[in-house]
Steps between C-alpha positions, in 0.01 A plus 500: 500500500290800526413568855197709602511688818306333764219674679357407824161326473221742575163394630195716472395543850122497550391729773251329729159662513384554847143356567210686659540543865227387739406862558464570128287190453275610785468845343399346164250270667359794691458702181323211324273447798415872507419499126282191531323663794431806291403318182268236639240743640518700173444184302217400730331839456541480121345153499204621710447797267508268199241274664282800582523623139413151365202478738371840400523391135296188579241700689468760225457231235233328711325830563497572129346159438229590752431824319476316165260251656287786631480660157384179335292337772376802694633412846832440662608135506369240743285190425347509849314824598717694739240513777454123481876436505552737791227320692647152430859523371560143389750646246695826512402816318807459283403148397148626428646757259740251340206268418318788337799625301649165394228240521473176695155571645131495403228664706154370591337735252683347204246319275728197480601497869369146554707355215836580662569174679825303491795707621276779633452565874188671632543776764186621681528845661260609773347829391422775753138484601468133403526286192812389316700595194672213318791473260697216352878523471767312310855622558623328181275728295643826640666681212250380239293813542184571703151384413256786568123465452555188292752671269869405482755784512876500449700556824520859618829441679815296421728463801878512474716219625512478879205726576223238495466207743288386792622684812558266796369581846157633409247480781773342711394660831710260709847367428505143372761277343425434135489651157326823599193412299317318780218757501509584131273237346511636145862616457414762246792708372568842652673803353840514671739788566876473449542373856260206442210648705149525360385840375172600660204610279185654648226666292225735605149370567325831457576874474327620815489417870789467749829468320580164664293269718330163532260398222204553736592872525468550120851642461679603186781248572493190715810321625369141486666412168846557650434261789679195351819712507478709818397223738803292401788436738732383216405664172680470168854409410627709795266319740409826673262533794220736398262409777697661784702749295282663235299805608226376266443224755637628833397792715161647579414646160618301195218654292621849587856402414398370160290810438806722566693299240242527220348843567579818314718721723340822382144420613356460846633539852844339551385300800166382349604259225166318482342826383770547237490469122656200327783567253359239260272203454755229566833473681808282451738462795843333514636446845842621390835375612395410854229269369230630736206715394553827686699352786452649847882523510518703175393855416466696825556180700828341607593164654525681833183708458256327258199694371171316449263784420555776241136608471567813710832590342387607152517355147855612426629243752436220248787635288752425777460120463708287262177355355420575135148621426321564169143630485304452174174619363332835536 
């Protein structure tokens, strides 16, 4: 019998891998935490920049629609005369422009005004000096194009998704529990920025007189049409308090503040904004990432040292706020 030499059985020995020590795990966790801490602010800044860029795009498109309207109709958009709206702001300046650009309203001088009945709501505005100016609105007709002097036009503006909706909180001067539309009887859609806050639109009344002031002072611009926004204590998707935070409402000189924002920096004394020259015939303002129109805590102000009045600082100060501003017209 053939015998084979015997060999001892060999087993492949598997060397045991040592696991991570507690110290190593803590180091890894620390590195991950550090990276997250570095990345999150960067991502947040990138997101805010993207929102600002999207908002500027919206504002530029809307401004271009206003220019097209001016070329065809002969005036910047608004179904209610600016002086009348500033005197009795039952709707915002932005809503006034939307109705002119996109339809959903007929004015008292329309030859068929009386025939617009079912589905249409009459709004009577008190005009300065007495009398009224009336319009009829129907939110379901917005987007069908405006009716001007009895003639139907195609819409001058087509909003993108997410930039067009009624803004909650308008005229909400005291905090209440509810939908945010308690004092907004008509719920007309507003032009929204990428943060969900309404974009402000104010157009010039005339080309001479004090740059900003009450209607009775015959100013170039009046602030009344922004009232539904700036008196609110919980405006827009962010629910921001404008009434006690925006320098367009707080302080001793809101008119001077607004004049510094819209004036041309090259003309007039730095500390006399009401004697300045407007940079255009209408202005669009987004409140920016903080959701407040020119917050007293933004720009030269801080949470520790808020600034309410910029009239004496000079027009360049407006550039230090996170608000986005576009002037149109010449």
